[in-house]
Backbone as XML, in Angstrom:
<?xml version="1.0"?>
<chain id="A" units="angstrom">
  <residue number="1" name="MET">
    <atom name="N" x="0.517" y="-0.939" z="-0.047"/>
    <atom name="CA" x="0.033" y="0.186" z="0.125"/>
    <atom name="C" x="1.219" y="1.350" z="-0.068"/>
  </residue>
  <residue number="2" name="THR">
    <atom name="N" x="0.558" y="2.480" z="-0.742"/>
    <atom name="CA" x="1.285" y="3.139" z="-0.566"/>
    <atom name="C" x="1.284" y="4.349" z="0.427"/>
  </residue>
  <residue number="3" name="THR">
    <atom name="N" x="1.949" y="5.252" z="0.282"/>
    <atom name="CA" x="1.839" y="5.680" z="2.076"/>
    <atom name="C" x="0.481" y="6.845" z="1.824"/>
  </residue>
  <residue number="4" name="HIS">
    <atom name="N" x="-0.344" y="7.624" z="0.956"/>
    <atom name="CA" x="-0.820" y="7.959" z="0.972"/>
    <atom name="C" x="-2.379" y="7.143" z="1.515"/>
  </residue>
  <residue number="5" name="GLY">
    <atom name="N" x="-2.129" y="5.984" z="0.540"/>
    <atom name="CA" x="-3.473" y="5.290" z="0.651"/>
    <atom name="C" x="-3.429" y="5.014" z="1.827"/>
  </residue>
  <residue number="6" name="HIS">
    <atom name="N" x="-2.564" y="4.652" z="3.089"/>
    <atom name="CA" x="-1.831" y="4.492" z="4.164"/>
    <atom name="C" x="-2.657" y="5.451" z="4.811"/>
  </residue>
  <residue number="7" name="GLY">
    <atom name="N" x="-1.963" y="7.061" z="4.532"/>
    <atom name="CA" x="-3.141" y="8.051" z="5.026"/>
    <atom name="C" x="-4.739" y="8.325" z="4.978"/>
  </residue>
  <residue number="8" name="HIS">
    <atom name="N" x="-4.887" y="7.889" z="4.130"/>
    <atom name="CA" x="-6.504" y="7.637" z="3.760"/>
    <atom name="C" x="-7.426" y="6.573" z="5.183"/>
  </residue>
  <residue number="9" name="GLU">
    <atom name="N" x="-6.730" y="5.738" z="5.392"/>
    <atom name="CA" x="-6.967" y="3.937" z="6.220"/>
    <atom name="C" x="-6.332" y="4.715" z="7.109"/>
  </residue>
  <residue number="10" name="LEU">
    <atom name="N" x="-5.456" y="5.361" z="7.583"/>
    <atom name="CA" x="-6.012" y="5.587" z="8.531"/>
    <atom name="C" x="-6.447" y="7.580" z="9.439"/>
  </residue>
  <residue number="11" name="THR">
    <atom name="N" x="-6.474" y="7.522" z="8.487"/>
    <atom name="CA" x="-8.195" y="8.609" z="9.118"/>
    <atom name="C" x="-9.012" y="7.830" z="8.542"/>
  </residue>
  <residue number="12" name="HIS">
    <atom name="N" x="-9.413" y="7.157" z="8.219"/>
    <atom name="CA" x="-10.733" y="5.888" z="9.151"/>
    <atom name="C" x="-10.212" y="5.455" z="10.433"/>
  </residue>
  <residue number="13" name="ALA">
    <atom name="N" x="-8.972" y="5.000" z="11.226"/>
    <atom name="CA" x="-8.988" y="4.579" z="11.764"/>
    <atom name="C" x="-9.156" y="5.536" z="12.974"/>
  </residue>
  <residue number="14" name="LEU">
    <atom name="N" x="-8.718" y="6.566" z="12.592"/>
    <atom name="CA" x="-8.724" y="7.905" z="13.906"/>
    <atom name="C" x="-10.304" y="8.370" z="13.636"/>
  </residue>
  <residue number="15" name="GLU">
    <atom name="N" x="-10.807" y="8.157" z="13.150"/>
    <atom name="CA" x="-11.880" y="8.410" z="12.933"/>
    <atom name="C" x="-12.911" y="7.545" z="13.620"/>
  </residue>
  <residue number="16" name="ASP">
    <atom name="N" x="-12.555" y="6.355" z="13.890"/>
    <atom name="CA" x="-13.567" y="5.330" z="13.870"/>
    <atom name="C" x="-13.445" y="5.530" z="16.029"/>
  </residue>
  <residue number="17" name="GLN">
    <atom name="N" x="-11.976" y="5.100" z="15.906"/>
    <atom name="CA" x="-10.908" y="5.656" z="17.450"/>
    <atom name="C" x="-11.926" y="6.916" z="18.144"/>
  </residue>
  <residue number="18" name="HIS">
    <atom name="N" x="-12.003" y="8.064" z="17.320"/>
    <atom name="CA" x="-13.006" y="9.164" z="18.726"/>
    <atom name="C" x="-15.097" y="9.713" z="17.970"/>
  </residue>
  <residue number="19" name="PHE">
    <atom name="N" x="-14.741" y="8.706" z="17.041"/>
    <atom name="CA" x="-16.614" y="8.843" z="16.580"/>
    <atom name="C" x="-16.706" y="7.387" z="16.672"/>
  </residue>
  <residue number="20" name="LYS">
    <atom name="N" x="-16.945" y="6.372" z="16.726"/>
    <atom name="CA" x="-17.263" y="5.403" z="16.354"/>
    <atom name="C" x="-18.791" y="4.933" z="15.296"/>
  </residue>
  <residue number="21" name="ILE">
    <atom name="N" x="-17.183" y="5.290" z="14.420"/>
    <atom name="CA" x="-18.222" y="5.925" z="12.779"/>
    <atom name="C" x="-18.693" y="4.443" z="12.059"/>
  </residue>
  <residue number="22" name="GLU">
    <atom name="N" x="-18.089" y="3.061" z="12.783"/>
    <atom name="CA" x="-18.959" y="2.320" z="12.767"/>
    <atom name="C" x="-20.092" y="2.148" z="12.791"/>
  </residue>
  <residue number="23" name="ALA">
    <atom name="N" x="-20.295" y="2.084" z="14.216"/>
    <atom name="CA" x="-21.880" y="2.793" z="14.917"/>
    <atom name="C" x="-22.474" y="3.135" z="14.160"/>
  </residue>
  <residue number="24" name="TRP">
    <atom name="N" x="-22.188" y="4.494" z="13.235"/>
    <atom name="CA" x="-22.890" y="5.813" z="13.054"/>
    <atom name="C" x="-22.501" y="5.406" z="11.243"/>
  </residue>
  <residue number="25" name="ALA">
    <atom name="N" x="-22.510" y="5.392" z="10.968"/>
    <atom name="CA" x="-22.763" y="4.066" z="9.364"/>
    <atom name="C" x="-23.803" y="3.534" z="10.222"/>
  </residue>
  <residue number="26" name="LYS">
    <atom name="N" x="-23.954" y="2.132" z="10.291"/>
    <atom name="CA" x="-24.897" y="1.865" z="10.174"/>
    <atom name="C" x="-26.084" y="2.141" z="11.151"/>
  </residue>
  <residue number="27" name="ALA">
    <atom name="N" x="-26.592" y="2.790" z="11.908"/>
    <atom name="CA" x="-27.985" y="3.410" z="12.702"/>
    <atom name="C" x="-28.648" y="3.840" z="11.515"/>
  </residue>
  <residue number="28" name="ALA">
    <atom name="N" x="-28.280" y="4.807" z="10.555"/>
    <atom name="CA" x="-28.611" y="4.603" z="9.433"/>
    <atom name="C" x="-29.524" y="3.329" z="8.707"/>
  </residue>
  <residue number="29" name="ARG">
    <atom name="N" x="-29.127" y="2.425" z="9.033"/>
    <atom name="CA" x="-29.996" y="0.898" z="7.981"/>
    <atom name="C" x="-31.346" y="1.252" z="8.510"/>
  </residue>
  <residue number="30" name="PRO">
    <atom name="N" x="-32.071" y="0.502" z="7.679"/>
    <atom name="CA" x="-32.208" y="-0.168" z="6.975"/>
    <atom name="C" x="-32.494" y="1.141" z="5.460"/>
  </residue>
  <residue number="31" name="ASN">
    <atom name="N" x="-31.880" y="2.315" z="5.294"/>
    <atom name="CA" x="-32.525" y="2.903" z="4.792"/>
    <atom name="C" x="-31.361" y="3.618" z="3.641"/>
  </residue>
  <residue number="32" name="ASP">
    <atom name="N" x="-30.945" y="3.391" z="2.008"/>
    <atom name="CA" x="-30.289" y="2.871" z="1.563"/>
    <atom name="C" x="-29.542" y="4.405" z="1.486"/>
  </residue>
  <residue number="33" name="ASP">
    <atom name="N" x="-30.382" y="5.278" z="1.085"/>
    <atom name="CA" x="-29.629" y="6.587" z="1.090"/>
    <atom name="C" x="-29.457" y="7.074" z="1.876"/>
  </residue>
  <residue number="34" name="GLY">
    <atom name="N" x="-29.772" y="7.102" z="3.960"/>
    <atom name="CA" x="-29.033" y="7.436" z="4.530"/>
    <atom name="C" x="-27.951" y="6.821" z="4.420"/>
  </residue>
  <residue number="35" name="GLU">
    <atom name="N" x="-27.945" y="5.406" z="4.939"/>
    <atom name="CA" x="-26.349" y="4.386" z="4.374"/>
    <atom name="C" x="-25.145" y="4.970" z="3.567"/>
  </residue>
  <residue number="36" name="LEU">
    <atom name="N" x="-25.746" y="5.624" z="2.309"/>
    <atom name="CA" x="-24.614" y="5.438" z="1.271"/>
    <atom name="C" x="-24.194" y="7.802" z="1.182"/>
  </residue>
  <residue number="37" name="ALA">
    <atom name="N" x="-25.818" y="8.273" z="2.129"/>
    <atom name="CA" x="-24.701" y="9.644" z="2.600"/>
    <atom name="C" x="-23.603" y="9.044" z="3.379"/>
  </residue>
  <residue number="38" name="ARG">
    <atom name="N" x="-24.228" y="8.340" z="4.616"/>
    <atom name="CA" x="-22.648" y="8.118" z="5.834"/>
    <atom name="C" x="-22.006" y="7.880" z="4.996"/>
  </residue>
  <residue number="39" name="GLU">
    <atom name="N" x="-22.002" y="6.844" z="3.934"/>
    <atom name="CA" x="-20.860" y="6.185" z="3.713"/>
    <atom name="C" x="-19.262" y="7.616" z="2.864"/>
  </residue>
  <residue number="40" name="SER">
    <atom name="N" x="-20.101" y="8.191" z="1.957"/>
    <atom name="CA" x="-19.730" y="9.500" z="0.958"/>
    <atom name="C" x="-19.137" y="10.298" z="2.310"/>
  </residue>
  <residue number="41" name="VAL">
    <atom name="N" x="-19.760" y="9.917" z="3.528"/>
    <atom name="CA" x="-19.683" y="11.136" z="4.345"/>
    <atom name="C" x="-17.644" y="11.298" z="5.098"/>
  </residue>
  <residue number="42" name="LEU">
    <atom name="N" x="-18.120" y="9.716" z="5.537"/>
    <atom name="CA" x="-16.130" y="9.235" z="5.492"/>
    <atom name="C" x="-15.125" y="8.663" z="4.396"/>
  </residue>
  <residue number="43" name="GLU">
    <atom name="N" x="-16.482" y="8.621" z="3.329"/>
    <atom name="CA" x="-14.849" y="8.337" z="2.651"/>
    <atom name="C" x="-14.501" y="9.456" z="1.676"/>
  </residue>
  <residue number="44" name="GLY">
    <atom name="N" x="-15.144" y="10.658" z="2.032"/>
    <atom name="CA" x="-14.713" y="11.674" z="1.518"/>
    <atom name="C" x="-14.298" y="12.811" z="2.823"/>
  </residue>
  <residue number="45" name="SER">
    <atom name="N" x="-13.746" y="12.282" z="3.838"/>
    <atom name="CA" x="-13.179" y="12.333" z="4.375"/>
    <atom name="C" x="-12.075" y="12.104" z="4.719"/>
  </residue>
  <residue number="46" name="ALA">
    <atom name="N" x="-11.996" y="11.004" z="4.414"/>
    <atom name="CA" x="-10.795" y="10.209" z="3.830"/>
    <atom name="C" x="-9.989" y="10.637" z="3.261"/>
  </residue>
  <residue number="47" name="MET">
    <atom name="N" x="-10.509" y="10.497" z="1.650"/>
    <atom name="CA" x="-10.136" y="11.173" z="0.693"/>
    <atom name="C" x="-8.995" y="12.432" z="0.224"/>
  </residue>
  <residue number="48" name="ALA">
    <atom name="N" x="-9.567" y="13.850" z="1.690"/>
    <atom name="CA" x="-9.928" y="14.840" z="1.605"/>
    <atom name="C" x="-8.281" y="15.243" z="2.250"/>
  </residue>
  <residue number="49" name="ALA">
    <atom name="N" x="-8.293" y="13.853" z="3.086"/>
    <atom name="CA" x="-6.622" y="13.351" z="3.910"/>
    <atom name="C" x="-5.916" y="13.260" z="3.051"/>
  </residue>
  <residue number="50" name="MET">
    <atom name="N" x="-6.204" y="12.735" z="2.549"/>
    <atom name="CA" x="-5.055" y="12.350" z="1.345"/>
    <atom name="C" x="-4.596" y="13.024" z="-0.071"/>
  </residue>
  <residue number="51" name="VAL">
    <atom name="N" x="-6.075" y="13.935" z="-0.418"/>
    <atom name="CA" x="-5.386" y="14.694" z="-2.057"/>
    <atom name="C" x="-4.776" y="15.845" z="-0.385"/>
  </residue>
  <residue number="52" name="GLU">
    <atom name="N" x="-5.227" y="15.877" z="0.594"/>
    <atom name="CA" x="-4.196" y="17.339" z="0.807"/>
    <atom name="C" x="-2.681" y="16.691" z="1.586"/>
  </residue>
  <residue number="53" name="TYR">
    <atom name="N" x="-2.329" y="15.597" z="1.630"/>
    <atom name="CA" x="-0.910" y="14.578" z="1.807"/>
    <atom name="C" x="-0.788" y="15.053" z="0.613"/>
  </residue>
  <residue number="54" name="LEU">
    <atom name="N" x="-0.942" y="14.095" z="-0.522"/>
    <atom name="CA" x="-0.753" y="14.617" z="-2.071"/>
    <atom name="C" x="-0.097" y="15.338" z="-2.245"/>
  </residue>
  <residue number="55" name="LEU">
    <atom name="N" x="-0.281" y="16.977" z="-1.834"/>
    <atom name="CA" x="0.085" y="18.539" z="-1.856"/>
    <atom name="C" x="0.020" y="18.700" z="-1.616"/>
  </residue>
  <residue number="56" name="GLN">
    <atom name="N" x="1.107" y="18.387" z="0.039"/>
    <atom name="CA" x="2.444" y="19.025" z="0.973"/>
    <atom name="C" x="3.214" y="19.136" z="-0.302"/>
  </residue>
  <residue number="57" name="GLY">
    <atom name="N" x="3.466" y="21.013" z="0.209"/>
    <atom name="CA" x="5.071" y="21.140" z="-0.508"/>
    <atom name="C" x="4.534" y="21.668" z="-1.867"/>
  </residue>
  <residue number="58" name="SER">
    <atom name="N" x="3.636" y="21.619" z="-2.397"/>
    <atom name="CA" x="2.919" y="21.494" z="-3.634"/>
    <atom name="C" x="2.840" y="23.849" z="-3.572"/>
  </residue>
  <residue number="59" name="GLY">
    <atom name="N" x="2.920" y="23.980" z="-2.736"/>
    <atom name="CA" x="2.331" y="25.150" z="-2.476"/>
    <atom name="C" x="0.556" y="25.211" z="-2.602"/>
  </residue>
  <residue number="60" name="ARG">
    <atom name="N" x="0.147" y="24.659" z="-2.556"/>
    <atom name="CA" x="-1.531" y="24.405" z="-2.378"/>
    <atom name="C" x="-1.731" y="23.476" z="-1.519"/>
  </residue>
  <residue number="61" name="SER">
    <atom name="N" x="-3.355" y="23.433" z="-1.869"/>
    <atom name="CA" x="-4.249" y="23.204" z="-1.050"/>
    <atom name="C" x="-5.836" y="22.900" z="-0.736"/>
  </residue>
  <residue number="62" name="LEU">
    <atom name="N" x="-6.264" y="22.155" z="-0.218"/>
    <atom name="CA" x="-7.437" y="21.743" z="-0.714"/>
    <atom name="C" x="-8.446" y="22.993" z="-0.527"/>
  </residue>
  <residue number="63" name="GLN">
    <atom name="N" x="-7.772" y="24.539" z="0.148"/>
    <atom name="CA" x="-8.611" y="25.411" z="0.232"/>
    <atom name="C" x="-8.580" y="25.751" z="-0.860"/>
  </residue>
  <residue number="64" name="ASP">
    <atom name="N" x="-7.489" y="25.398" z="-2.639"/>
    <atom name="CA" x="-7.606" y="25.989" z="-3.806"/>
    <atom name="C" x="-8.639" y="25.668" z="-4.525"/>
  </residue>
  <residue number="65" name="LEU">
    <atom name="N" x="-9.385" y="24.741" z="-4.552"/>
    <atom name="CA" x="-9.850" y="23.722" z="-5.658"/>
    <atom name="C" x="-11.312" y="25.107" z="-5.665"/>
  </residue>
  <residue number="66" name="PRO">
    <atom name="N" x="-11.836" y="25.086" z="-6.842"/>
    <atom name="CA" x="-11.093" y="23.730" z="-7.633"/>
    <atom name="C" x="-10.348" y="24.487" z="-9.021"/>
  </residue>
  <residue number="67" name="ASP">
    <atom name="N" x="-8.983" y="24.881" z="-8.201"/>
    <atom name="CA" x="-8.285" y="25.780" z="-9.135"/>
    <atom name="C" x="-7.378" y="24.616" z="-9.628"/>
  </residue>
  <residue number="68" name="ILE">
    <atom name="N" x="-7.334" y="23.986" z="-8.536"/>
    <atom name="CA" x="-6.021" y="22.998" z="-8.864"/>
    <atom name="C" x="-6.763" y="21.717" z="-10.182"/>
  </residue>
  <residue number="69" name="ASP">
    <atom name="N" x="-6.107" y="21.296" z="-10.362"/>
    <atom name="CA" x="-5.539" y="20.582" z="-11.932"/>
    <atom name="C" x="-5.629" y="18.927" z="-11.513"/>
  </residue>
  <residue number="70" name="PRO">
    <atom name="N" x="-6.325" y="17.864" z="-11.888"/>
    <atom name="CA" x="-5.741" y="16.654" z="-11.449"/>
    <atom name="C" x="-4.802" y="15.685" z="-12.020"/>
  </residue>
  <residue number="71" name="ALA">
    <atom name="N" x="-3.939" y="16.306" z="-12.618"/>
    <atom name="CA" x="-2.782" y="15.806" z="-13.250"/>
    <atom name="C" x="-2.010" y="16.288" z="-12.271"/>
  </residue>
  <residue number="72" name="MET">
    <atom name="N" x="-2.197" y="17.372" z="-11.153"/>
    <atom name="CA" x="-0.875" y="18.298" z="-11.034"/>
    <atom name="C" x="-0.539" y="16.550" z="-9.452"/>
  </residue>
  <residue number="73" name="LEU">
    <atom name="N" x="-2.154" y="16.535" z="-9.398"/>
    <atom name="CA" x="-2.081" y="15.219" z="-7.831"/>
    <atom name="C" x="-1.134" y="13.959" z="-8.106"/>
  </residue>
  <residue number="74" name="SER">
    <atom name="N" x="-1.735" y="13.821" z="-9.778"/>
    <atom name="CA" x="-0.461" y="12.230" z="-10.302"/>
    <atom name="C" x="1.208" y="12.529" z="-10.210"/>
  </residue>
  <residue number="75" name="ALA">
    <atom name="N" x="1.211" y="13.606" z="-10.601"/>
    <atom name="CA" x="2.482" y="14.586" z="-10.679"/>
    <atom name="C" x="3.420" y="14.513" z="-9.171"/>
  </residue>
  <residue number="76" name="THR">
    <atom name="N" x="2.794" y="15.199" z="-8.007"/>
    <atom name="CA" x="3.185" y="14.662" z="-6.919"/>
    <atom name="C" x="3.385" y="13.811" z="-6.084"/>
  </residue>
  <residue number="77" name="TRP">
    <atom name="N" x="2.620" y="12.646" z="-6.784"/>
    <atom name="CA" x="2.672" y="11.707" z="-6.049"/>
    <atom name="C" x="3.312" y="10.096" z="-7.136"/>
  </residue>
  <residue number="78" name="ARG">
    <atom name="N" x="4.169" y="10.965" z="-8.310"/>
    <atom name="CA" x="5.329" y="10.512" z="-8.617"/>
    <atom name="C" x="6.574" y="10.926" z="-7.970"/>
  </residue>
  <residue number="79" name="LYS">
    <atom name="N" x="6.317" y="12.185" z="-7.969"/>
    <atom name="CA" x="7.523" y="13.169" z="-7.167"/>
    <atom name="C" x="7.688" y="12.742" z="-6.066"/>
  </residue>
  <residue number="80" name="ARG">
    <atom name="N" x="6.624" y="12.061" z="-5.405"/>
    <atom name="CA" x="7.400" y="12.114" z="-3.979"/>
    <atom name="C" x="7.613" y="10.412" z="-3.906"/>
  </residue>
  <residue number="81" name="ARG">
    <atom name="N" x="7.006" y="9.335" z="-5.121"/>
    <atom name="CA" x="7.736" y="7.892" z="-4.797"/>
    <atom name="C" x="9.024" y="7.262" z="-5.391"/>
  </residue>
  <residue number="82" name="CYS">
    <atom name="N" x="9.446" y="8.219" z="-6.302"/>
    <atom name="CA" x="10.520" y="8.764" z="-6.764"/>
    <atom name="C" x="11.258" y="9.280" z="-5.382"/>
  </residue>
  <residue number="83" name="SER">
    <atom name="N" x="11.470" y="9.939" z="-4.770"/>
    <atom name="CA" x="12.567" y="10.469" z="-4.063"/>
    <atom name="C" x="12.140" y="9.631" z="-3.109"/>
  </residue>
  <residue number="84" name="ARG">
    <atom name="N" x="10.783" y="9.067" z="-2.194"/>
    <atom name="CA" x="10.663" y="7.966" z="-1.532"/>
    <atom name="C" x="11.977" y="6.724" z="-1.747"/>
  </residue>
  <residue number="85" name="LYS">
    <atom name="N" x="11.906" y="6.573" z="-3.076"/>
    <atom name="CA" x="13.109" y="5.494" z="-3.599"/>
    <atom name="C" x="14.400" y="5.337" z="-3.521"/>
  </residue>
  <residue number="86" name="ARG">
    <atom name="N" x="14.761" y="7.004" z="-3.976"/>
    <atom name="CA" x="15.901" y="7.609" z="-3.622"/>
    <atom name="C" x="16.839" y="7.586" z="-1.888"/>
  </residue>
  <residue number="87" name="ARG">
    <atom name="N" x="15.795" y="7.847" z="-0.931"/>
    <atom name="CA" x="15.913" y="7.660" z="0.388"/>
    <atom name="C" x="16.217" y="6.396" z="0.806"/>
  </residue>
  <residue number="88" name="LEU">
    <atom name="N" x="15.285" y="5.301" z="-0.068"/>
    <atom name="CA" x="15.048" y="3.818" z="0.589"/>
    <atom name="C" x="16.900" y="3.346" z="-0.109"/>
  </residue>
  <residue number="89" name="SER">
    <atom name="N" x="17.124" y="3.709" z="-1.542"/>
    <atom name="CA" x="18.714" y="2.842" z="-2.013"/>
    <atom name="C" x="19.509" y="3.961" z="-1.289"/>
  </residue>
</chain>
């Protein structure tokens, strides 16, 4: 798993530790729309943390959206990955 992938999952773990998200997500059952809405909130939060991580060092932030070109995230990810490989070598 990639570092930003770990950050995404760590966000879920921290939210669960502090807010008991599994119980919160299940509380919407059996309302399909409610379940989807709650799952979307949780995934959106973790995605926001991951994108913020990817933007570190770029001088940009999620607050700059929608001005961020999605291709910039790929370039930033590749740059971090190459930098990490060099450190590990």
